[in-house]
C-alpha positions as YAML, in Angstrom:
chain: A
units: angstrom
residues:
- id: 1
  name: MET
  ca: [42.43, -57.13, -219.60]
- id: 2
  name: ARG
  ca: [41.97, -54.55, -222.35]
- id: 3
  name: LYS
  ca: [41.59, -50.96, -221.19]
- id: 4
  name: LEU
  ca: [38.96, -49.35, -223.43]
- id: 5
  name: THR
  ca: [40.07, -45.73, -223.49]
- id: 6
  name: GLY
  ca: [38.09, -43.11, -225.37]
- id: 7
  name: LYS
  ca: [40.86, -40.68, -226.33]
- id: 8
  name: GLU
  ca: [41.69, -42.14, -229.74]
- id: 9
  name: LEU
  ca: [38.04, -42.55, -230.74]
- id: 10
  name: ALA
  ca: [37.16, -39.03, -229.56]
- id: 11
  name: GLN
  ca: [40.02, -37.60, -231.64]
- id: 12
  name: ALA
  ca: [38.77, -39.45, -234.73]
- id: 13
  name: ILE
  ca: [35.19, -38.21, -234.20]
- id: 14
  name: ARG
  ca: [36.39, -34.62, -233.74]
- id: 15
  name: ALA
  ca: [38.49, -34.81, -236.91]
- id: 16
  name: GLN
  ca: [35.53, -36.10, -238.88]
- id: 17
  name: THR
  ca: [33.29, -33.40, -237.40]
- id: 18
  name: ALA
  ca: [35.80, -30.67, -238.27]
- id: 19
  name: ALA
  ca: [35.82, -31.88, -241.88]
- id: 20
  name: GLU
  ca: [32.02, -31.83, -242.00]
- id: 21
  name: VAL
  ca: [31.93, -28.32, -240.52]
- id: 22
  name: ALA
  ca: [34.50, -27.04, -243.02]
- id: 23
  name: ALA
  ca: [32.37, -28.30, -245.89]
- id: 24
  name: GLY
  ca: [29.12, -26.65, -244.82]
- id: 25
  name: PRO
  ca: [27.55, -23.80, -242.85]
- id: 26
  name: GLN
  ca: [29.07, -23.03, -239.46]
- id: 27
  name: PRO
  ca: [26.98, -24.78, -236.81]
- id: 28
  name: ARG
  ca: [26.01, -22.98, -233.62]
- id: 29
  name: LEU
  ca: [25.42, -24.74, -230.30]
- id: 30
  name: ALA
  ca: [23.58, -23.04, -227.44]
- id: 31
  name: VAL
  ca: [23.86, -24.39, -223.90]
- id: 32
  name: VAL
  ca: [21.36, -23.09, -221.34]
- id: 33
  name: VAL
  ca: [22.79, -23.05, -217.81]
- id: 34
  name: ALA
  ca: [21.00, -22.23, -214.54]
- id: 35
  name: THR
  ca: [23.41, -23.34, -211.84]
- id: 36
  name: ASP
  ca: [26.48, -22.29, -209.90]
- id: 37
  name: ASP
  ca: [27.71, -25.87, -209.57]
- id: 38
  name: GLU
  ca: [31.40, -25.60, -210.44]
- id: 39
  name: ALA
  ca: [31.71, -29.12, -211.87]
- id: 40
  name: SER
  ca: [28.79, -28.44, -214.20]
- id: 41
  name: LEU
  ca: [30.18, -25.07, -215.25]
- id: 42
  name: TRP
  ca: [33.58, -26.66, -215.92]
- id: 43
  name: TYR
  ca: [31.90, -29.21, -218.18]
- id: 44
  name: VAL
  ca: [30.07, -26.50, -220.11]
- id: 45
  name: ARG
  ca: [33.31, -24.57, -220.59]
- id: 46
  name: SER
  ca: [34.99, -27.73, -221.84]
- id: 47
  name: ILE
  ca: [32.21, -28.22, -224.39]
- id: 48
  name: ALA
  ca: [32.65, -24.64, -225.63]
- id: 49
  name: LYS
  ca: [36.42, -25.13, -225.93]
- id: 50
  name: ALA
  ca: [36.00, -28.41, -227.79]
- id: 51
  name: ALA
  ca: [33.42, -26.82, -230.09]
- id: 52
  name: ALA
  ca: [35.80, -24.04, -231.04]
- id: 53
  name: GLY
  ca: [38.41, -26.67, -231.87]
- id: 54
  name: VAL
  ca: [36.22, -28.13, -234.63]
- id: 55
  name: GLY
  ca: [34.82, -24.84, -235.93]
- id: 56
  name: ILE
  ca: [31.49, -24.85, -234.09]
- id: 57
  name: ALA
  ca: [30.30, -21.64, -232.43]
- id: 58
  name: ALA
  ca: [29.11, -22.18, -228.86]
- id: 59
  name: ASP
  ca: [26.95, -19.81, -226.82]
- id: 60
  name: ILE
  ca: [26.64, -20.33, -223.07]
- id: 61
  name: VAL
  ca: [23.31, -18.84, -221.98]
- id: 62
  name: ASP
  ca: [23.83, -18.41, -218.25]
- id: 63
  name: LEU
  ca: [20.54, -17.65, -216.48]
- id: 64
  name: GLY
  ca: [21.99, -17.96, -212.99]
- id: 65
  name: PRO
  ca: [21.10, -20.33, -210.16]
- id: 66
  name: ALA
  ca: [18.00, -18.32, -209.20]
- id: 67
  name: ALA
  ca: [16.30, -18.70, -212.59]
- id: 68
  name: SER
  ca: [12.67, -19.77, -212.48]
- id: 69
  name: PRO
  ca: [11.29, -22.67, -214.52]
- id: 70
  name: GLY
  ca: [9.42, -20.09, -216.60]
- id: 71
  name: GLN
  ca: [12.60, -18.20, -217.43]
- id: 72
  name: ILE
  ca: [14.39, -21.41, -218.40]
- id: 73
  name: ARG
  ca: [11.50, -22.51, -220.60]
- id: 74
  name: GLU
  ca: [11.32, -19.08, -222.24]
- id: 75
  name: SER
  ca: [15.00, -19.30, -223.17]
- id: 76
  name: LEU
  ca: [14.60, -22.79, -224.60]
- id: 77
  name: VAL
  ca: [11.58, -21.75, -226.66]
- id: 78
  name: ARG
  ca: [13.39, -18.65, -227.93]
- id: 79
  name: LEU
  ca: [16.51, -20.57, -228.91]
- id: 80
  name: SER
  ca: [14.45, -23.34, -230.50]
- id: 81
  name: GLY
  ca: [12.91, -20.73, -232.75]
- id: 82
  name: ASP
  ca: [16.22, -19.02, -233.58]
- id: 83
  name: GLY
  ca: [17.27, -20.03, -237.09]
- id: 84
  name: GLY
  ca: [20.89, -19.25, -236.26]
- id: 85
  name: VAL
  ca: [21.01, -21.93, -233.55]
- id: 86
  name: HIS
  ca: [21.41, -25.51, -234.77]
- id: 87
  name: GLY
  ca: [22.03, -27.41, -231.53]
- id: 88
  name: LEU
  ca: [20.46, -26.77, -228.13]
- id: 89
  name: MET
  ca: [20.97, -28.42, -224.76]
- id: 90
  name: LEU
  ca: [19.94, -27.78, -221.17]
- id: 91
  name: GLN
  ca: [22.69, -28.34, -218.63]
- id: 92
  name: THR
  ca: [21.90, -29.82, -215.24]
- id: 93
  name: PRO
  ca: [21.61, -29.48, -212.29]
- id: 94
  name: LEU
  ca: [18.73, -26.99, -212.27]
- id: 95
  name: PRO
  ca: [17.35, -24.73, -209.53]
- id: 96
  name: PRO
  ca: [14.90, -26.22, -207.02]
- id: 97
  name: GLY
  ca: [11.45, -26.62, -208.57]
- id: 98
  name: ALA
  ca: [12.75, -26.92, -212.12]
- id: 99
  name: SER
  ca: [12.37, -30.33, -213.79]
- id: 100
  name: ALA
  ca: [14.83, -31.17, -216.55]
- id: 101
  name: GLN
  ca: [12.45, -33.74, -218.05]
- id: 102
  name: GLU
  ca: [9.57, -31.26, -218.21]
- id: 103
  name: LEU
  ca: [11.68, -28.38, -219.54]
- id: 104
  name: ALA
  ca: [13.38, -30.53, -222.18]
- id: 105
  name: GLY
  ca: [10.04, -30.71, -223.96]
- id: 106
  name: ALA
  ca: [10.62, -27.08, -225.01]
- id: 107
  name: ILE
  ca: [13.68, -28.06, -227.07]
- id: 108
  name: ASP
  ca: [13.02, -28.44, -230.80]
- id: 109
  name: PRO
  ca: [13.70, -32.16, -231.53]
- id: 110
  name: ARG
  ca: [15.65, -31.14, -234.65]
- id: 111
  name: LYS
  ca: [18.04, -29.20, -232.38]
- id: 112
  name: ASP
  ca: [17.96, -31.68, -229.49]
- id: 113
  name: VAL
  ca: [21.58, -32.80, -229.84]
- id: 114
  name: ASP
  ca: [21.63, -34.47, -226.42]
- id: 115
  name: GLY
  ca: [18.39, -36.38, -226.93]
- id: 116
  name: ALA
  ca: [16.61, -34.88, -223.91]
- id: 117
  name: ASN
  ca: [13.17, -34.10, -225.36]
- id: 118
  name: PRO
  ca: [10.67, -36.92, -224.66]
- id: 119
  name: LEU
  ca: [9.81, -36.83, -228.37]
- id: 120
  name: SER
  ca: [13.43, -37.66, -229.19]
- id: 121
  name: LEU
  ca: [13.40, -40.52, -226.71]
- id: 122
  name: GLY
  ca: [10.13, -41.82, -228.14]
- id: 123
  name: ARG
  ca: [11.48, -41.76, -231.68]
- id: 124
  name: LEU
  ca: [14.61, -43.55, -230.50]
- id: 125
  name: ALA
  ca: [12.49, -46.27, -228.86]
- id: 126
  name: ALA
  ca: [10.48, -46.65, -232.06]
- id: 127
  name: GLY
  ca: [13.60, -46.98, -234.19]
- id: 128
  name: LEU
  ca: [12.99, -43.66, -235.96]
- id: 129
  name: PRO
  ca: [15.66, -41.04, -236.73]
- id: 130
  name: ALA
  ca: [16.55, -39.00, -233.64]
- id: 131
  name: PHE
  ca: [19.58, -37.74, -231.78]
- id: 132
  name: ALA
  ca: [20.34, -40.22, -228.99]
- id: 133
  name: PRO
  ca: [21.57, -38.87, -225.65]
- id: 134
  name: ALA
  ca: [25.27, -38.36, -226.22]
- id: 135
  name: THR
  ca: [26.41, -40.54, -223.31]
- id: 136
  name: ALA
  ca: [24.32, -43.51, -224.46]
- id: 137
  name: ALA
  ca: [25.60, -43.01, -228.01]
- id: 138
  name: ALA
  ca: [29.16, -42.85, -226.67]
- id: 139
  name: VAL
  ca: [28.81, -46.29, -225.08]
- id: 140
  name: MET
  ca: [27.72, -47.73, -228.42]
- id: 141
  name: ALA
  ca: [30.53, -45.94, -230.25]
- id: 142
  name: LEU
  ca: [33.12, -47.37, -227.86]
- id: 143
  name: LEU
  ca: [31.75, -50.90, -228.23]
- id: 144
  name: ASP
  ca: [31.92, -50.55, -232.02]
- id: 145
  name: HIS
  ca: [35.39, -49.02, -231.95]
- id: 146
  name: TYR
  ca: [36.77, -51.98, -230.03]
- id: 147
  name: GLY
  ca: [34.90, -54.54, -232.12]
- id: 148
  name: VAL
  ca: [32.67, -55.84, -229.34]
- id: 149
  name: GLU
  ca: [30.08, -58.22, -230.80]
- id: 150
  name: LEU
  ca: [26.53, -57.45, -229.64]
- id: 151
  name: LYS
  ca: [24.30, -59.66, -231.76]
- id: 152
  name: GLY
  ca: [22.86, -62.37, -229.57]
- id: 153
  name: ARG
  ca: [24.99, -61.36, -226.57]
- id: 154
  name: ARG
  ca: [23.63, -60.80, -223.07]
- id: 155
  name: ALA
  ca: [23.85, -57.12, -222.14]
- id: 156
  name: VAL
  ca: [23.01, -55.81, -218.68]
- id: 157
  name: VAL
  ca: [22.54, -52.09, -218.04]
- id: 158
  name: VAL
  ca: [22.62, -51.00, -214.40]
- id: 159
  name: GLY
  ca: [20.67, -47.75, -214.27]
- id: 160
  name: ARG
  ca: [17.36, -46.68, -215.81]
- id: 161
  name: SER
  ca: [17.73, -42.94, -216.31]
- id: 162
  name: THR
  ca: [16.44, -41.26, -219.45]
- id: 163
  name: VAL
  ca: [19.97, -39.91, -219.96]
- id: 164
  name: VAL
  ca: [21.76, -43.25, -220.22]
- id: 165
  name: GLY
  ca: [20.02, -46.42, -219.07]
- id: 166
  name: LYS
  ca: [16.73, -46.37, -220.96]
- id: 167
  name: PRO
  ca: [18.02, -45.01, -224.30]
- id: 168
  name: LEU
  ca: [21.04, -47.31, -224.14]
- id: 169
  name: ALA
  ca: [18.79, -50.32, -223.66]
- id: 170
  name: HIS
  ca: [16.97, -49.40, -226.88]
- id: 171
  name: LEU
  ca: [20.22, -48.89, -228.77]
- id: 172
  name: LEU
  ca: [21.47, -52.29, -227.63]
- id: 173
  name: LEU
  ca: [18.17, -53.92, -228.62]
- id: 174
  name: ASP
  ca: [18.49, -52.36, -232.06]
- id: 175
  name: ARG
  ca: [21.82, -54.18, -232.36]
- id: 176
  name: HIS
  ca: [20.16, -57.51, -231.48]
- id: 177
  name: ALA
  ca: [21.57, -57.84, -227.96]
- id: 178
  name: THR
  ca: [19.45, -59.52, -225.29]
- id: 179
  name: VAL
  ca: [19.04, -56.71, -222.78]
- id: 180
  name: THR
  ca: [18.30, -56.62, -219.05]
- id: 181
  name: VAL
  ca: [17.93, -53.32, -217.18]
- id: 182
  name: CYS
  ca: [18.69, -53.29, -213.45]
- id: 183
  name: HIS
  ca: [18.03, -50.58, -210.89]
- id: 184
  name: SER
  ca: [17.97, -49.81, -207.16]
- id: 185
  name: ARG
  ca: [15.18, -52.31, -206.53]
- id: 186
  name: THR
  ca: [16.75, -55.23, -208.36]
- id: 187
  name: HIS
  ca: [17.11, -58.19, -206.02]
- id: 188
  name: ASP
  ca: [20.54, -59.82, -205.86]
- id: 189
  name: LEU
  ca: [22.12, -57.49, -208.39]
- id: 190
  name: ALA
  ca: [25.31, -59.53, -208.66]
- id: 191
  name: SER
  ca: [23.44, -62.64, -209.78]
- id: 192
  name: VAL
  ca: [22.02, -60.68, -212.74]
- id: 193
  name: THR
  ca: [25.12, -58.74, -213.75]
- id: 194
  name: ALA
  ca: [27.39, -61.79, -213.46]
- id: 195
  name: ALA
  ca: [25.48, -63.37, -216.35]
- id: 196
  name: ALA
  ca: [26.31, -60.49, -218.71]
- id: 197
  name: ASP
  ca: [28.65, -60.65, -221.68]
- id: 198
  name: VAL
  ca: [28.50, -56.84, -221.77]
- id: 199
  name: LEU
  ca: [27.89, -54.93, -218.53]
- id: 200
  name: VAL
  ca: [27.23, -51.18, -218.41]
- id: 201
  name: ALA
  ca: [27.25, -49.37, -215.05]
- id: 202
  name: ALA
  ca: [25.34, -46.08, -215.13]
- id: 203
  name: VAL
  ca: [24.01, -45.45, -211.64]
- id: 204
  name: GLY
  ca: [26.15, -42.72, -210.12]
- id: 205
  name: ARG
  ca: [27.30, -44.70, -207.08]
- id: 206
  name: ALA
  ca: [31.06, -45.00, -206.69]
- id: 207
  name: GLY
  ca: [32.40, -48.54, -206.57]
- id: 208
  name: LEU
  ca: [28.97, -50.20, -206.79]
- id: 209
  name: ILE
  ca: [30.18, -52.88, -209.21]
- id: 210
  name: GLY
  ca: [32.75, -55.22, -207.71]
- id: 211
  name: ALA
  ca: [34.44, -58.36, -208.96]
- id: 212
  name: ASP
  ca: [31.52, -60.53, -207.84]
- id: 213
  name: HIS
  ca: [29.23, -58.60, -210.19]
- id: 214
  name: VAL
  ca: [31.30, -59.47, -213.27]
- id: 215
  name: ALA
  ca: [31.58, -62.64, -215.33]
- id: 216
  name: PRO
  ca: [35.13, -63.72, -216.23]
- id: 217
  name: GLY
  ca: [36.06, -62.11, -219.53]
- id: 218
  name: ALA
  ca: [33.05, -59.76, -219.66]
- id: 219
  name: VAL
  ca: [33.22, -56.34, -221.32]
- id: 220
  name: VAL
  ca: [32.50, -53.67, -218.69]
- id: 221
  name: ILE
  ca: [31.61, -50.07, -219.56]
- id: 222
  name: ASP
  ca: [31.74, -47.63, -216.64]
- id: 223
  name: VAL
  ca: [29.60, -44.54, -217.17]
- id: 224
  name: GLY
  ca: [29.88, -43.29, -213.58]
- id: 225
  name: THR
  ca: [31.50, -39.94, -212.84]
- id: 226
  name: ASN
  ca: [31.45, -39.55, -209.06]
- id: 227
  name: PRO
  ca: [33.45, -36.69, -207.48]
- id: 228
  name: THR
  ca: [36.07, -37.76, -204.97]
- id: 229
  name: ASP
  ca: [37.33, -35.90, -201.91]
- id: 230
  name: ASP
  ca: [40.62, -35.08, -203.64]
- id: 231
  name: GLY
  ca: [38.89, -33.40, -206.58]
- id: 232
  name: GLY
  ca: [39.10, -36.35, -208.93]
- id: 233
  name: LEU
  ca: [36.51, -38.70, -210.39]
- id: 234
  name: ALA
  ca: [35.59, -42.28, -209.54]
- id: 235
  name: GLY
  ca: [33.47, -44.61, -211.61]
- id: 236
  name: ASP
  ca: [30.61, -46.90, -210.61]
- id: 237
  name: VAL
  ca: [33.04, -49.82, -211.04]
- id: 238
  name: ASP
  ca: [35.64, -50.75, -208.44]
- id: 239
  name: PHE
  ca: [38.43, -50.66, -211.02]
- id: 240
  name: GLU
  ca: [41.24, -52.75, -209.57]
- id: 241
  name: PRO
  ca: [39.33, -55.91, -208.56]
- id: 242
  name: VAL
  ca: [37.12, -55.77, -211.65]
- id: 243
  name: SER
  ca: [40.10, -55.28, -213.96]
- id: 244
  name: ALA
  ca: [41.50, -58.59, -212.70]
- id: 245
  name: ARG
  ca: [38.31, -60.39, -213.75]
- id: 246
  name: ALA
  ca: [36.92, -58.56, -216.79]
- id: 247
  name: GLY
  ca: [38.11, -59.05, -220.34]
- id: 248
  name: ALA
  ca: [37.82, -55.34, -221.09]
- id: 249
  name: LEU
  ca: [37.03, -52.25, -219.01]
- id: 250
  name: THR
  ca: [36.73, -48.50, -219.53]
- id: 251
  name: PRO
  ca: [38.67, -46.22, -217.16]
- id: 252
  name: VAL
  ca: [37.22, -43.22, -215.32]
- id: 253
  name: PRO
  ca: [38.16, -40.64, -216.34]
- id: 254
  name: GLY
  ca: [39.25, -41.20, -219.92]
- id: 255
  name: GLY
  ca: [36.71, -43.75, -221.11]
- id: 256
  name: VAL
  ca: [33.16, -42.75, -222.03]
- id: 257
  name: GLY
  ca: [33.53, -39.04, -221.20]
- id: 258
  name: PRO
  ca: [35.73, -37.84, -224.09]
- id: 259
  name: VAL
  ca: [33.55, -39.68, -226.59]
- id: 260
  name: THR
  ca: [30.39, -38.11, -225.15]
- id: 261
  name: THR
  ca: [31.67, -34.59, -225.77]
- id: 262
  name: ALA
  ca: [32.88, -35.48, -229.26]
- id: 263
  name: LEU
  ca: [29.46, -36.89, -230.16]
- id: 264
  name: LEU
  ca: [27.66, -33.77, -228.92]
- id: 265
  name: LEU
  ca: [29.69, -31.82, -231.45]
- id: 266
  name: ARG
  ca: [29.02, -34.35, -234.22]
- id: 267
  name: HIS
  ca: [25.29, -34.14, -233.51]
- id: 268
  name: THR
  ca: [25.46, -30.34, -233.69]
- id: 269
  name: ALA
  ca: [27.25, -30.42, -237.04]
- id: 270
  name: ARG
  ca: [24.68, -32.83, -238.42]
- id: 271
  name: ALA
  ca: [21.77, -30.80, -237.05]
- id: 272
  name: ALA
  ca: [23.09, -27.82, -239.02]
- id: 273
  name: ASN
  ca: [22.76, -29.84, -242.21]
- id: 274
  name: LEU
  ca: [19.24, -31.16, -241.70]
- id: 275
  name: PRO
  ca: [16.99, -30.28, -244.65]
...
């Protein structure tokens, strides 16, 4: 079984991004935060640190966990109109009553480096230029990095969120895979996933995918990041039994995650150079 780690690919993407940044104007990424969730805040700090490493300026706009939807929208509108900001993202979770999908519509699509605006998602579905959600793009980048053939292959995506599942299905279709999307109401999930050449788990339920869900030799991409009692992370895939059956499998952590952050920075650098 091949372990599909993301460290080497993420390093290559960051190096390429740093070269692009050095050759042009300094990009600036703004991240709007309205939470006191420590895991979320840690992730935002890690983005800012990674951005500094490639020459991108990062501003964390912390509105606090009591921010109203109106205050969050106002910040997104203001930053969208700020010519000095090239990339803009809204970090979740949000305060009660605030909808990430509704608020993301206030992000200028040209600055929407995490593909959250419905306009970005619509353009992606139509095959038009747009920034894809970074996690969905990271799955595709990993598959390409490890030379996984997609044309004509059966791909199953477990999860239908607008962050991963739906945009990833479109990206796979664009690469001529035959795509099935499963979700919480799919009957006999294992019978569907076990027919996949490429299986992507993106539900947010630790250990959901077991060995019986996986065809022998299948490529399995685990997008899950579920907190564990000891402070670690667990994927949606039960790693040990699946690793004995799959042909290739991403670890959690260390698989999709590092590539996601690297692609957010690449998107920001490229947004800074849009005409």
